[in-house]
TORGULUM-271088 format. One record per residue (C-alpha): x, y, z; residue in one letter; residue number from 1. Coordinates in steps of 0.1 Angstrom, whole numbers. Layout:
<marlum><c1>X</c1><c2>Y</c2><c3>Z</c3><r>A</r><k>NUM</k></marlum>
...
END
This chain:
<marlum><c1>-557</c1><c2>70</c2><c3>-585</c3><r>X</r><k>1</k></marlum>
<marlum><c1>-525</c1><c2>62</c2><c3>-568</c3><r>X</r><k>2</k></marlum>
<marlum><c1>-496</c1><c2>86</c2><c3>-563</c3><r>X</r><k>3</k></marlum>
<marlum><c1>-462</c1><c2>76</c2><c3>-577</c3><r>X</r><k>4</k></marlum>
<marlum><c1>-448</c1><c2>84</c2><c3>-542</c3><r>X</r><k>5</k></marlum>
<marlum><c1>-469</c1><c2>56</c2><c3>-526</c3><r>X</r><k>6</k></marlum>
<marlum><c1>-460</c1><c2>33</c2><c3>-555</c3><r>X</r><k>7</k></marlum>
<marlum><c1>-423</c1><c2>39</c2><c3>-550</c3><r>X</r><k>8</k></marlum>
<marlum><c1>-426</c1><c2>33</c2><c3>-512</c3><r>X</r><k>9</k></marlum>
<marlum><c1>-443</c1><c2>0</c2><c3>-519</c3><r>X</r><k>10</k></marlum>
<marlum><c1>-416</c1><c2>-10</c2><c3>-544</c3><r>X</r><k>11</k></marlum>
<marlum><c1>-389</c1><c2>0</c2><c3>-520</c3><r>X</r><k>12</k></marlum>
<marlum><c1>-403</c1><c2>-21</c2><c3>-492</c3><r>X</r><k>13</k></marlum>
<marlum><c1>-409</c1><c2>-51</c2><c3>-514</c3><r>X</r><k>14</k></marlum>
<marlum><c1>-374</c1><c2>-47</c2><c3>-529</c3><r>X</r><k>15</k></marlum>
<marlum><c1>-359</c1><c2>-47</c2><c3>-494</c3><r>X</r><k>16</k></marlum>
<marlum><c1>-378</c1><c2>-78</c2><c3>-484</c3><r>X</r><k>17</k></marlum>
<marlum><c1>-367</c1><c2>-95</c2><c3>-516</c3><r>X</r><k>18</k></marlum>
<marlum><c1>-331</c1><c2>-89</c2><c3>-508</c3><r>X</r><k>19</k></marlum>
<marlum><c1>-335</c1><c2>-100</c2><c3>-472</c3><r>X</r><k>20</k></marlum>
<marlum><c1>-354</c1><c2>-132</c2><c3>-481</c3><r>X</r><k>21</k></marlum>
<marlum><c1>-330</c1><c2>-141</c2><c3>-509</c3><r>X</r><k>22</k></marlum>
<marlum><c1>-298</c1><c2>-136</c2><c3>-488</c3><r>X</r><k>23</k></marlum>
<marlum><c1>-314</c1><c2>-154</c2><c3>-459</c3><r>X</r><k>24</k></marlum>
<marlum><c1>-324</c1><c2>-183</c2><c3>-480</c3><r>X</r><k>25</k></marlum>
<marlum><c1>-288</c1><c2>-186</c2><c3>-494</c3><r>X</r><k>26</k></marlum>
<marlum><c1>-273</c1><c2>-185</c2><c3>-458</c3><r>X</r><k>27</k></marlum>
<marlum><c1>-298</c1><c2>-211</c2><c3>-447</c3><r>X</r><k>28</k></marlum>
<marlum><c1>-290</c1><c2>-233</c2><c3>-477</c3><r>X</r><k>29</k></marlum>
<marlum><c1>-253</c1><c2>-233</c2><c3>-468</c3><r>X</r><k>30</k></marlum>
<marlum><c1>-261</c1><c2>-242</c2><c3>-432</c3><r>X</r><k>31</k></marlum>
<marlum><c1>-286</c1><c2>-269</c2><c3>-441</c3><r>X</r><k>32</k></marlum>
<marlum><c1>-312</c1><c2>-251</c2><c3>-421</c3><r>X</r><k>33</k></marlum>
<marlum><c1>-349</c1><c2>-246</c2><c3>-428</c3><r>X</r><k>34</k></marlum>
<marlum><c1>-354</c1><c2>-226</c2><c3>-460</c3><r>X</r><k>35</k></marlum>
<marlum><c1>-377</c1><c2>-199</c2><c3>-472</c3><r>X</r><k>36</k></marlum>
<marlum><c1>-403</c1><c2>-216</c2><c3>-494</c3><r>X</r><k>37</k></marlum>
<marlum><c1>-400</c1><c2>-209</c2><c3>-531</c3><r>X</r><k>38</k></marlum>
<marlum><c1>-436</c1><c2>-199</c2><c3>-532</c3><r>X</r><k>39</k></marlum>
<marlum><c1>-427</c1><c2>-170</c2><c3>-508</c3><r>X</r><k>40</k></marlum>
<marlum><c1>-399</c1><c2>-159</c2><c3>-530</c3><r>X</r><k>41</k></marlum>
<marlum><c1>-422</c1><c2>-159</c2><c3>-561</c3><r>X</r><k>42</k></marlum>
<marlum><c1>-449</c1><c2>-141</c2><c3>-542</c3><r>X</r><k>43</k></marlum>
<marlum><c1>-425</c1><c2>-113</c2><c3>-531</c3><r>X</r><k>44</k></marlum>
<marlum><c1>-415</c1><c2>-110</c2><c3>-568</c3><r>X</r><k>45</k></marlum>
<marlum><c1>-451</c1><c2>-108</c2><c3>-580</c3><r>X</r><k>46</k></marlum>
<marlum><c1>-459</c1><c2>-81</c2><c3>-554</c3><r>X</r><k>47</k></marlum>
<marlum><c1>-431</c1><c2>-58</c2><c3>-566</c3><r>X</r><k>48</k></marlum>
<marlum><c1>-397</c1><c2>-71</c2><c3>-555</c3><r>X</r><k>49</k></marlum>
<marlum><c1>-389</c1><c2>-88</c2><c3>-588</c3><r>X</r><k>50</k></marlum>
<marlum><c1>-361</c1><c2>-66</c2><c3>-600</c3><r>X</r><k>51</k></marlum>
<marlum><c1>-341</c1><c2>-66</c2><c3>-567</c3><r>X</r><k>52</k></marlum>
<marlum><c1>-348</c1><c2>-103</c2><c3>-562</c3><r>X</r><k>53</k></marlum>
<marlum><c1>-334</c1><c2>-111</c2><c3>-597</c3><r>X</r><k>54</k></marlum>
<marlum><c1>-304</c1><c2>-89</c2><c3>-592</c3><r>X</r><k>55</k></marlum>
<marlum><c1>-297</c1><c2>-103</c2><c3>-558</c3><r>X</r><k>56</k></marlum>
<marlum><c1>-300</c1><c2>-139</c2><c3>-570</c3><r>X</r><k>57</k></marlum>
<marlum><c1>-275</c1><c2>-132</c2><c3>-598</c3><r>X</r><k>58</k></marlum>
<marlum><c1>-251</c1><c2>-113</c2><c3>-575</c3><r>X</r><k>59</k></marlum>
<marlum><c1>-250</c1><c2>-140</c2><c3>-548</c3><r>X</r><k>60</k></marlum>
<marlum><c1>-254</c1><c2>-169</c2><c3>-573</c3><r>X</r><k>61</k></marlum>
<marlum><c1>-285</c1><c2>-182</c2><c3>-556</c3><r>X</r><k>62</k></marlum>
<marlum><c1>-311</c1><c2>-203</c2><c3>-575</c3><r>X</r><k>63</k></marlum>
<marlum><c1>-294</c1><c2>-195</c2><c3>-608</c3><r>X</r><k>64</k></marlum>
<marlum><c1>-299</c1><c2>-231</c2><c3>-620</c3><r>X</r><k>65</k></marlum>
<marlum><c1>-337</c1><c2>-230</c2><c3>-615</c3><r>X</r><k>66</k></marlum>
<marlum><c1>-356</c1><c2>-220</c2><c3>-646</c3><r>X</r><k>67</k></marlum>
<marlum><c1>-385</c1><c2>-210</c2><c3>-624</c3><r>X</r><k>68</k></marlum>
<marlum><c1>-364</c1><c2>-181</c2><c3>-611</c3><r>X</r><k>69</k></marlum>
<marlum><c1>-340</c1><c2>-173</c2><c3>-640</c3><r>X</r><k>70</k></marlum>
<marlum><c1>-368</c1><c2>-173</c2><c3>-666</c3><r>X</r><k>71</k></marlum>
<marlum><c1>-399</c1><c2>-167</c2><c3>-644</c3><r>X</r><k>72</k></marlum>
<marlum><c1>-387</c1><c2>-136</c2><c3>-626</c3><r>X</r><k>73</k></marlum>
<marlum><c1>-377</c1><c2>-118</c2><c3>-659</c3><r>X</r><k>74</k></marlum>
<marlum><c1>-411</c1><c2>-126</c2><c3>-673</c3><r>X</r><k>75</k></marlum>
<marlum><c1>-427</c1><c2>-112</c2><c3>-641</c3><r>X</r><k>76</k></marlum>
<marlum><c1>-406</c1><c2>-80</c2><c3>-646</c3><r>X</r><k>77</k></marlum>
<marlum><c1>-418</c1><c2>-76</c2><c3>-681</c3><r>X</r><k>78</k></marlum>
<marlum><c1>-454</c1><c2>-80</c2><c3>-671</c3><r>X</r><k>79</k></marlum>
<marlum><c1>-449</c1><c2>-56</c2><c3>-642</c3><r>X</r><k>80</k></marlum>
<marlum><c1>-435</c1><c2>-30</c2><c3>-666</c3><r>X</r><k>81</k></marlum>
<marlum><c1>-464</c1><c2>-34</c2><c3>-689</c3><r>X</r><k>82</k></marlum>
<marlum><c1>-489</c1><c2>-31</c2><c3>-660</c3><r>X</r><k>83</k></marlum>
<marlum><c1>-472</c1><c2>1</c2><c3>-647</c3><r>X</r><k>84</k></marlum>
<marlum><c1>-472</c1><c2>15</c2><c3>-682</c3><r>X</r><k>85</k></marlum>
<marlum><c1>-509</c1><c2>7</c2><c3>-686</c3><r>X</r><k>86</k></marlum>
<marlum><c1>-518</c1><c2>21</c2><c3>-652</c3><r>X</r><k>87</k></marlum>
<marlum><c1>-500</c1><c2>54</c2><c3>-661</c3><r>X</r><k>88</k></marlum>
<marlum><c1>-516</c1><c2>55</c2><c3>-695</c3><r>X</r><k>89</k></marlum>
<marlum><c1>-551</c1><c2>50</c2><c3>-681</c3><r>X</r><k>90</k></marlum>
<marlum><c1>-545</c1><c2>74</c2><c3>-652</c3><r>X</r><k>91</k></marlum>
<marlum><c1>-545</c1><c2>49</c2><c3>-623</c3><r>X</r><k>92</k></marlum>
<marlum><c1>-510</c1><c2>59</c2><c3>-614</c3><r>X</r><k>93</k></marlum>
<marlum><c1>-502</c1><c2>96</c2><c3>-615</c3><r>X</r><k>94</k></marlum>
<marlum><c1>-471</c1><c2>117</c2><c3>-610</c3><r>X</r><k>95</k></marlum>
END
């Protein structure tokens, strides 16, 4: 069993990383500098930063033409919601 408190801390940390990585990649793209690999961005999304990454990408208009992100991240969000619901239903995530 995992407490919701630990889960929320995890999501908070990954969400902060998602925002930092996304904004950093946008700044580096404008400067023509070395970029954060797309695999890293997707991994951070998969680990729990998907909602904030998607919101940040939409807000700063970064990678909005890439289907991998504009379709893939919402799919990840739906799967994560289903996983959390299942974990709560089966008692793996408790209040």
